[in-house]
C-alpha positions in Angstrom: -0.9 16.0 13.4 -2.1 12.8 14.8 0.7 10.2 15.3 -0.6 7.8 13.1 0.4 10.5 10.8 4.3 9.8 11.1 7.1 10.8 8.2 7.4 6.9 8.1 3.7 6.4 7.2 3.8 8.5 5.0 7.0 7.5 2.8 4.3 4.3 3.0 1.2 5.7 1.8 3.3 7.2 -0.9 4.6 3.9 -2.4 1.0 2.6 -2.3 0.3 6.5 -4.4 3.2 5.6 -7.0 2.0 1.8 -7.5 -0.3 2.7 -9.9 2.0 5.0 -11.8 4.3 1.9 -11.9 2.0 -0.5 -13.1 1.0 1.6 -16.4 4.2 2.4 -16.6 5.2 -1.8 -17.4 2.3 -1.5 -19.2 2.9 1.2 -21.5 6.3 0.3 -21.8 7.8 2.8 -20.8 10.3 1.4 -19.0 13.2 4.3 -17.7 10.5 5.3 -16.1 9.2 2.4 -14.5 12.7 2.1 -13.5 13.0 5.5 -11.6 9.7 5.1 -9.8 10.6 1.7 -8.9 13.6 2.6 -7.4 12.1 5.1 -5.6 9.1 3.5 -4.3 11.6 0.3 -2.8 14.2 3.1 -0.9 10.9 4.1 0.6 10.1 0.1 2.2 13.4 0.6 3.5 13.8 4.0 4.6 9.8 4.4 6.3 11.4 0.9 9.1 14.4 2.2 9.8 12.7 5.8 10.4 10.5 4.9 12.5 12.4 3.1 14.5 14.7 5.6 15.0 13.1 8.4 15.7 10.9 5.9 17.9 7.7 7.3 16.5 6.9 3.2 15.1 2.8 2.9 15.5 0.0 0.4 14.9 -0.8 1.9 11.2 2.1 1.4 10.2 2.9 -2.2 11.4 -0.2 -2.7 9.2 0.1 -0.6 6.5 3.5 -1.6 5.3 3.5 -5.5 4.4 0.2 -3.6 2.9 2.1 -1.3 0.6 4.4 -4.0 0.2 2.0 -6.6 -1.2 0.5 -3.7 -3.6 3.4 -2.9 -4.9 5.0 -6.3 -5.6 1.8 -8.1 -7.0 1.1 -4.9 -9.1 4.5 -4.7 -10.7 4.8 -8.4 -11.5 0.7 -8.7 -12.7 1.8 -5.6 -14.8 4.7 -7.8 -15.7 2.9 -10.7 -16.3 0.0 -9.5 -18.6 3.0 -6.9 -20.6 4.7 -10.2 -21.7 7.9 -9.4 -19.8 8.2 -12.3 -17.2 6.3 -15.8 -17.2 2.7 -16.4 -15.8 3.9 -19.5 -13.3 6.6 -16.7 -11.6 3.3 -14.5 -11.4 1.2 -17.0 -9.9 4.6 -18.1 -7.3 4.2 -13.8 -6.2 0.8 -13.6 -6.2 -0.2 -16.8 -5.1 2.1 -16.7 -1.8 0.9 -13.3 -1.0 -3.1 -14.2 -1.3 -2.5 -17.1 0.5 -0.9 -14.9 3.3 -3.7 -12.8 3.0 -6.6 -15.3 3.5 -4.4 -17.1 6.2 -4.4 -13.4 8.3 -8.1 -13.6 7.7 -9.1 -16.9 8.9 -6.9 -16.4 12.0 -8.3 -13.1 12.7 -11.7 -14.4 12.3 -11.1 -17.5 13.8 -8.8 -16.8 16.6 -7.6 -13.7 19.1 -4.6 -13.9 17.3 -3.7 -10.0 16.2 -0.1 -10.0 15.7 1.5 -10.9 12.3 4.9 -9.1 12.2 7.0 -9.9 9.4 9.6 -12.6 9.4 13.5 -12.4 8.3 12.6 -14.9 5.9 9.3 -12.7 4.4 11.9 -9.5 4.4 14.5 -11.6 2.8 11.7 -12.6 0.3 10.9 -8.9 -0.2 14.1 -8.1 -1.0 15.1 -10.2 -3.3 11.5 -9.9 -5.0 12.6 -6.1 -5.6 15.9 -7.1 -6.9 14.0 -9.2 -9.2 12.0 -6.6 -10.1 15.1 -4.3 -10.8 16.6 -6.8 -13.0 14.1 -7.1 -15.5 13.3 -3.1 -15.6 17.2 -2.6 -16.3 17.0 -5.4 -18.6 14.1 -3.8 -20.3 15.9 -0.8 -20.7 19.4 -2.1 -21.0 18.7 -5.2 -23.3 21.4 -7.5 -24.0 22.5 -11.2 -23.3 24.1 -11.1 -19.6 20.8 -8.6 -18.4 18.6 -12.1 -20.1 20.6 -14.6 -18.5 20.9 -13.1 -15.0 17.1 -11.7 -15.1 16.1 -15.5 -16.1 18.0 -16.8 -13.2 16.3 -13.7 -10.5 13.0 -15.7 -11.6 14.1 -19.0 -9.8 16.0 -17.7 -7.1 13.0 -15.5 -6.2 10.6 -17.7 -6.7 12.7 -20.2 -3.9 12.8 -17.5 -1.9 8.9 -16.7 -2.6 7.9 -20.4 -2.0 10.3 -20.8 1.6 9.2 -17.6 3.2 5.4 -18.7 2.2 6.2 -22.2 4.1 8.0 -20.5 7.3 5.1 -18.3 7.5 2.8 -21.4 7.3 4.4 -23.2 10.0 4.8 -20.2 11.9 0.8 -19.3 11.9 0.8 -23.1 12.7 2.7 -22.7 15.8 0.7 -19.5 17.0 -2.7 -21.7 16.3 -1.5 -24.6 18.6 -0.6 -21.7 21.6 -4.2 -20.0 21.0 
């Protein structure tokens, strides 16, 4: 087996494979199915990194693929939720806008400099965790509607927006530092 084709990388790839099924389920209102598939996808995000470190099988492919899989999953989920009228578009713009901004910044830095390392920060990881928690809260609200989950889901939008914007600012400061040192 090629070194890049580790179990950890297969878990990451599975997140990319399941994303279209989650998006389709959101758009078709299959809330229980979506919640189960998303829960599995979210766990692959936690397990793949742990597995790579525990088995000493971390690869460059995995280091690049994992954040791509995260961005595809979370952007797809929130774009579908926006299109389905589940979450407001301002929130989708915050999440998708930050991800688009980060991707464009990385492309610019790779094009204009010799910087090739863009490790996730603690703020980025925390933001992804809060985005996952927000998506799960909204998906759970769709399966089990009620006033308590409505209030929690609404609060999670603001919390998630704050963490998403905060992590974007943190990456901007880190990127500026990298540019100064290179």
